[in-house]
C-alpha positions as CSV (number, residue, x, y, z in Angstrom):
1,M,-23.7,-1.5,41.3
2,T,-26.6,0.9,43.4
3,R,-28.6,3.3,41.0
4,D,-29.1,6.5,40.9
5,R,-32.6,7.7,40.4
6,R,-33.1,11.0,40.9
7,S,-35.4,12.4,37.7
8,T,-34.3,14.3,35.0
9,A,-37.5,16.1,35.5
10,T,-36.1,18.1,38.6
11,G,-33.1,18.9,37.3
12,G,-30.6,15.7,38.5
13,W,-28.8,13.2,36.6
14,T,-29.3,9.4,36.3
15,R,-25.8,8.0,35.8
16,R,-27.2,6.6,32.1
17,S,-27.6,10.3,31.4
18,A,-24.2,11.1,32.4
19,F,-22.8,7.9,30.9
20,M,-24.0,9.1,27.5
21,G,-23.2,12.7,28.1
22,A,-19.4,11.5,28.4
23,M,-20.1,9.2,25.4
24,V,-21.6,12.6,23.3
25,A,-18.6,14.5,24.6
26,V,-15.2,12.0,23.5
27,L,-17.4,11.2,20.1
28,G,-17.3,14.9,19.5
29,A,-13.8,15.2,20.1
30,L,-12.6,12.7,17.7
31,S,-15.2,13.8,15.3
32,V,-13.8,15.0,11.7
33,S,-14.3,17.5,9.7
34,P,-15.3,17.3,6.1
35,S,-12.3,18.5,4.4
36,Q,-9.9,16.0,6.7
37,A,-12.1,13.0,6.0
38,A,-11.8,13.7,2.2
39,T,-7.8,13.6,2.7
40,S,-7.7,10.7,6.2
41,V,-9.8,8.0,4.6
42,A,-7.3,5.4,3.9
43,G,-3.9,8.5,4.5
44,T,-0.9,7.9,2.6
45,P,0.0,4.5,1.8
46,G,3.1,3.3,3.1
47,T,6.5,2.6,0.8
48,P,5.9,-0.2,-1.0
49,T,8.1,-3.5,1.0
50,L,9.4,-6.6,0.1
51,P,10.0,-6.1,-3.5
52,R,10.5,-9.6,-5.1
53,V,10.5,-11.0,-8.7
54,S,9.4,-14.8,-9.9
55,A,10.6,-16.3,-12.9
56,G,7.5,-17.9,-13.4
57,P,4.0,-19.2,-12.0
58,Y,5.6,-22.3,-10.1
59,E,9.0,-20.6,-9.2
60,G,8.2,-18.9,-6.3
61,Y,10.2,-15.0,-5.7
62,Q,13.0,-13.7,-5.5
63,F,14.1,-10.9,-3.1
64,C,15.9,-7.9,-4.5
65,G,18.9,-7.8,-2.6
66,A,22.5,-8.0,-3.0
67,T,22.3,-10.5,-5.4
68,P,20.0,-9.8,-8.7
69,P,17.2,-11.9,-9.5
70,V,17.6,-13.9,-12.7
71,V,14.8,-14.0,-14.8
72,Y,14.6,-15.7,-18.3
73,P,12.5,-14.5,-21.1
74,S,10.5,-17.4,-21.8
75,V,8.5,-17.7,-18.8
76,F,6.4,-15.4,-17.5
77,T,7.7,-12.7,-15.2
78,Q,6.4,-11.0,-12.3
79,F,7.6,-8.0,-10.4
80,A,5.5,-7.8,-6.5
81,A,5.8,-5.8,-3.6
82,T,3.3,-5.2,-0.5
83,V,1.9,-1.8,0.9
84,E,1.9,-1.6,4.8
85,P,0.3,1.4,6.2
86,S,2.4,4.6,7.1
87,E,2.7,5.6,10.7
88,G,-0.1,8.7,10.3
89,D,-2.4,5.9,8.6
90,P,-5.7,6.4,10.6
91,S,-6.5,2.7,9.2
92,Y,-3.4,1.3,11.4
93,P,-2.8,-1.5,11.5
94,Y,-5.9,-3.0,9.4
95,P,-4.6,-0.9,6.4
96,S,-7.6,-0.8,3.7
97,Y,-6.7,0.7,0.4
98,P,-9.3,-0.1,-1.5
99,E,-8.5,2.3,-4.6
100,M,-5.0,1.9,-4.1
101,N,-2.8,1.1,-7.3
102,G,0.9,0.7,-8.1
103,Q,3.1,2.2,-10.3
104,F,6.0,0.5,-12.0
105,E,8.7,1.7,-14.0
106,I,11.4,-0.6,-15.4
107,A,14.9,0.8,-16.8
108,R,18.1,-0.5,-17.9
109,P,21.0,0.9,-15.1
110,G,21.9,4.1,-16.2
111,G,18.6,4.8,-17.8
112,E,16.8,5.2,-14.7
113,D,15.9,8.6,-15.8
114,A,13.7,7.7,-18.6
115,P,12.3,4.5,-17.7
116,F,11.5,2.2,-20.9
117,I,8.7,0.8,-19.4
118,Q,5.6,2.9,-16.8
119,E,2.8,1.1,-16.1
120,T,0.1,1.5,-13.4
121,R,-1.7,-1.9,-12.4
122,P,-4.5,-1.8,-9.8
123,A,-3.5,-3.3,-6.2
124,N,-4.9,-7.2,-5.5
125,G,-6.6,-7.7,-2.1
126,G,-6.0,-3.8,-1.2
127,R,-2.3,-4.2,0.1
128,A,-0.5,-6.5,-3.1
129,L,1.0,-4.6,-6.4
130,S,2.2,-6.8,-8.7
131,L,3.0,-6.4,-12.8
132,P,2.6,-9.5,-14.3
133,L,5.4,-8.7,-17.8
134,A,3.4,-8.8,-21.2
135,M,6.8,-9.0,-23.2
136,S,9.8,-10.9,-22.6
137,L,12.8,-8.7,-22.4
138,P,16.1,-9.4,-24.4
139,E,19.1,-10.7,-22.3
140,G,20.7,-8.2,-19.9
141,S,20.6,-6.1,-16.7
142,Y,17.6,-4.6,-15.9
143,R,16.1,-2.2,-12.7
144,W,12.9,-1.9,-11.5
145,R,10.8,0.4,-8.6
146,V,7.4,0.4,-7.3
147,R,5.4,3.1,-5.2
148,A,1.6,3.1,-4.1
149,E,-1.0,5.4,-5.0
150,D,-4.3,5.8,-3.6
151,H,-6.5,8.4,-5.4
152,S,-4.0,11.8,-5.5
153,L,-2.0,10.3,-2.5
154,T,1.2,8.9,-3.7
155,S,4.1,6.7,-1.7
156,S,7.7,7.3,-1.7
157,W,9.4,4.8,-4.4
158,T,11.3,2.0,-3.6
159,P,14.8,1.7,-3.7
160,W,15.7,0.4,-7.5
161,C,15.7,-3.5,-7.5
162,D,18.0,-5.2,-10.2
163,F,17.7,-8.3,-11.6
164,T,18.7,-9.6,-14.8
165,V,17.6,-11.7,-17.7
166,R,19.4,-14.9,-18.8
167,G,19.0,-17.1,-22.2
168,T,17.0,-15.9,-25.6
169,V,13.2,-16.5,-26.1
């Protein structure tokens, strides 16, 4: 590699100066206005995925699907989902939502317009949403869903996930 040793004092450019000038131009083009920075620090979180239910600390998770997960009222029940980045998220592919919350709703089938549990919980580790149920539900069929909230930005709700409580307390 040869070096251009012309002096900048005489009007010439060194290669280093040209490189630095190009970098300043590129960085200037990539800069974000203060109003954009406030709304795109983490971007809108994606809709939570892999909704799942755990019937207890040693039970593992049952994923929502064609067969509703079954839980028992006498053990710890936990609802969970994972947030993936939305395509427009500037932190993609490594999203970071340090102030994200999960908004959970639990309802009876047919009662989705008036969920009897509505709770907001902080995310675990920036992307994991979970709701440990602090009460036992009576035997029967239920539905739950969750969405992510980061500041004033919210994702879409997950589809309703059916689950069944069997047995009595």
